[in-house]
N, C-alpha and C positions, 0 to 999 in steps of 0.2 A: 440567065444569070451571068453570062460572059465567062471569060477564061479565068481560072483561078490564079491569084497572084503568087509569085515565087516566094517561098518562105524557107527559113533555115530549118534544118532537121529538128532543132529544139523547140520550134514553134508549135504550140498546140492549137488546133483549130476548134473553136467552140461550135458544136453542131446544134442548130436551133430548129424547133418546131413552133409554128405560129398557129393559134387557134382563134378564129373570129368569124362571125357569120357575115361580116361586111367585107366584100372583096377589096374595097378601097383601102381599108385599114391594112389588110394583108399585103397589098401592093406597096403601100407606104413603108411598112416594116421591111419587106423584101428589098426595096430600093436602098434603105439605110444600111442593111446588112451587106448588100452586094459591094459596097464601097470599103468594107473592112477586110484587112488581110488576115485577121485572127478569128473570123466568123464565117459560117456557111449555113444558109437556110436549106435544111434537108427535107422538110415536108410542111404541108399546110393542111388545116382542117377547118370546117365551117360549123361544126357543132361538137358537143361533148362526146358523143358516141364515136364520131370520126377521130377525135383526139386520142381516145383510148387505142383505137386500131392503128393509127399512125405511130403512136408511141411504141406499141408492141413491135411494129415493123422496123422502126429506125433507131430506137433507144437514144433519143437526143440528149445532149448535155443540159440544155435549157429549153423549157417549154414556156411560151408566152400565151397566157390563158385569159380570154374574155370571160365575163361572168354571165351576162344575159344573152342566151342563145336558144334557138329552137331545139326540140327533141330531147336534149340533155343539157342542163346549164353547166356553167364552169365549176361551181362548187362541187356538184355531184361527180363531174369528170375528174376533178382534182382528187377527191376522196378515193375514187376508183383507181386512178393511176398510182397514187401513193400507197394504197393497200397492196397492190400487185408489185410495185417497184418503190420500196421505201426510200431509196436514195435519189429519187426523181427530184430535180430542182425546178420549181415552177414559179414563174413571175406572173402575178395577176396584172393585166393591162385593161383598165376599165374607164368608163366615163363617170363612175359613181364614187364620190368621196365619203360616203356614209360610214360612220364608225362601226355600226353593228355588222355591216357587210364585210368590212375589212377584218374585224375580229373573227368572223366566221371563216373567212378565207385563210387567215393565218393559223387558226386552230385546226383547219383541215390540212395544213401542211405547206401552204405557200411560203416562199422565202422572201418575197418582195411584193409590194402593192404600189403600182404607179398609175397615173392618170393619162388617158390618151392625149389630152391637151398638152402634155409635157413630153411626148414621145421623143421629139428631136433633141431635147435638152437632157433627158434622163435615161433613155432606153439603153444605149450602148454601154455606158458606165455601169448601169445596174446589171446588165447581162454579165459583164466581166467580174463585178463584185460578187454576184451570186455564184458564179462558177467556182470561186475560191472559198465559198462557204459563208459569205457575209449576208446579212439581211438588210432590207431597205423598205421604209414606208415613206411615201411622198409627204412633204411637210404639211400640206393642206389637210391630208387625212390624219396625220399625227396630231394636228391641232384639234380635230374633231374628236379623236380618241381621248385626248387629255380633257377636253371640255365636258365629256360625258363619263369620265372615269368613275365618279362616285354616284352616278345616277342609279336608281332602282331599275333593274331590267324588267321588261314586261314578261309575264308568265306565258306559257304556251297557250292557255285559254284566252288571255288578253290579246295575244297576237292573232288568234283565230277571230275574235270579235272585231278587232281593228281591220282585218282583211275583209270581213263581211260588211263593215261600215263602208270601206273603200269601194266595194262592189255596189253600193247604193241601197243596202238593206236597212229597214227600220228596226227598232228594238224588238218589235213583235215578230218580224220575220226571222231575225237572228235567234230569238228564243225558240221559235218553231224548228229551225234548222239544227240547233245544238241540243234540243230537247231539254231546255232549262227554262226557268220562269223569267218573265219579263223584268221582274224586280232584280233578279240575279244579273241579267244583262245590264241593267242600269248601274248596278254596283261595279261591274267590270268597266263600263264606260267612264264612270267617275274616277276609278283607279287609273285608267289609261290617261285621262286628261291630266291628272295630278302628276303621274310619273313623267309624262312628256312636257310638262310645264306649259300647257296650252289651255285655252278657254272653251273651245268648241270642237265638234266632231270633224269639221272640214280641215281645221288647222292640224288636228291630230293625224289625219290621213296624210297631209302634206309633209309633216315632220317624219311620219313613219316611212314614207317613200324615200325622202331625202337621206335618212339615216340607214336605210336598207333593212329596216325591221320587217317591212312587207314589200311585196311587189305586185304590180297589176298584171 
């Protein structure tokens, strides 16, 4: 990390934990933070479980949390950390601009939601803003939220059905797995297509993945 820059006694150093299963992303974040006089990277983690352990050890001011990770995903880690440390300030740093995923993260207690493609432009200012209690959602994600604000949300059962469609199951196989009739499955599929504004199952899966309704 190099030597710490000299700071006046009044300067508060923002202690940061970064959580991502890609070493390249962690290295990029570390390099950005290393050049800042008011920030210090105190720990790194590569999955949600490690994130909880590192948070307990270091009590960082800001945690940068990826969402899609092995062993424990970012949303579950976020919920676990916030339940144990209600004052934890967590910034979601992800490749996914989906409105449903963002909504889920913010409801779980994230203070900001930014995209990895905009790290150099947005990250440092967002860390400083969240440190003083502000919230931030990347413009592209905010546009997605606005675009779907009045949409009917899929029910839990419809999300189950859409996930099974994404896994390549026919209506009959879905009916067998969920212990419901094939006609009931067809009804769910019809409702899913209508709510997502699509014409076929393949497009429904594409939209479901893009918006963060389901994941593979």
